[in-house]
Steps between C-alpha positions, in 0.01 A plus 500: 500500500817543296619181332641646178650841430793694353684770694792702368670757719621825348875580496528812715650620826289661773648714777238583763513713814498850645804696386601261224495776236827623652658182361380564145856551380582144602220373275638705209846357561372145530351524152827633363347834399696824498265770362132472585227741400267581790136514393214669688185705445504881508328484840780282639795683349635581847509127576672432168766761578559350847539155348744633241698684767523182705635312198769760438705429188283198422214733398499611136216745564134537594208473260198643691234463232330165564125512441201282575429225243845556335415701187716383210641848444622517862659158466673605177648814659618300802674249275673786317611652831642166616694462176633857503622463860661164432292330769553128546198456727209679666386555856123550508410682823127537548176322420359314204541790255873528564563127506295466183727755332805301605346193344436687174869587483601142581265365234669696221860530620542213744620727780458324837265664749534536875165591655454704817122494557334781696141377455326163520442459125700176461626564146855449622437127546376426152633450144189684374546819300244747373502810280221727381463632147202667331272424794584130513711327762708210374642251745725199471738274687873489445766378743724785384286756687499320835700712749824326593483632856222651712581707807201531734558772758179567698648830619453633146124442530452704820413812300272321253166683543228293664260517200771367268610245759144364509446482125850364441427233761178400326697479176726247672205300633368479143816313399445244775132461420565417136775260603249302705301406189770514233511189277874470563480533879686263730504430874794739540316776316185444704696521825666823390169646382321436829792616713557810289134605487454447873809703580383793286142491627619492861752778446291755310275606793811540716674707232190717462484560875874549552676579170847509657464165679807320361376157611173547309687630196735203515206259518337670200817483293550136594151428369565701185813296432306172521206630296735627230676164488163334447426727205841427352444125507141467378261595221297820530124475469186716487602755761829600341347494153238755605752719681737506203216612272379765744849634558636483147192622314361755745823593684343428837727478806641149528478417870164671545352301211617175658340605829163574342485201267636227729193454727275462195721240331538310828122493547455376143764225522430387856242232402768331289788546745448376859847632589360854485241435771759309701724808493243780524182348645156410368459839331853557366426782257289682756772458763759664273257778409425564868868518590577736213209721608618500862847606390367782281594352164319589175188291448394574141652513155293811433696699759820379336389636163327217310206643303183298458570495127825316566343184642432347159863552393629339820279197438598483133871496576468265797317242287713541187753232590482191724657485845481268797224548756339250739149598391382552141457869418249638251467853369182540704685387813773755440253778425325442832831477686647818351173690547491401867864602542437829325207582730685389813247235599586253774552164322338177606571139404274395214 
């Protein structure tokens, strides 16, 4: 029962619906921008060029070099490119890597970001930034990096490969899960977390069966929006801590790591968080693991590239500084959890 809480909404504009990316120029104009740098990954350069073409004279250029985990050297080169082109803002078209790069530019130069998400990562809804240097991922919160406008066009997700759709969706569910037990949760956050997670979990099997089903894609992106908003408004806990260490230190793929780790963290925290069983059933971690298996997602950290020798380093970093979690976590607990995730074992509530 909620009888005392604090809730603060984030100052951003969301435009949602099939075909809305065609109105991107209106969002640029509304912010008073005149020369925006379009960001994307090398794999999505064609998308970046289409976005720039649609913006016409509003586009200062395309920077197609975004990379996973936002290496500091990539961020530095992007900032230099923005300055050389005289950009007064950025349009980040893509997933978490691209939006993360936009945030890195905003953090240093204050350039406003318009996000056009093509995955279900949720980074576009948060003031959380992250960069990787020397095998360590640093994260922080700053309102300056929060995108001013987010344009959700489900049509842009129709070509997102099913494997990435699944892992990106699990990444989104992870945001909702941690929001359910965050110390700064509120009734609004809990409502968004449940609605967002349910939407994603219902949509993913449909997307896997019919990748071009626009209704299923729309449902998945709706869930991703809510899950991202949850992450933006609450404190991250054990799950995100582990994933940041695994990604930053071992350069493991972001969404896939979330997919593998989430069932194990859910199983561990379930005894201290009844909301998890209310959302996912009596065996919440096992239910997530079963769904991921059914949809063909990776099941082990070993297949993603984590060596057995790396477990101790993951545990060391994850216990080096305090963070919120509904259940106390010891080094032995983490060792067992990471070992199980590395071997791909089906988790159970303990």
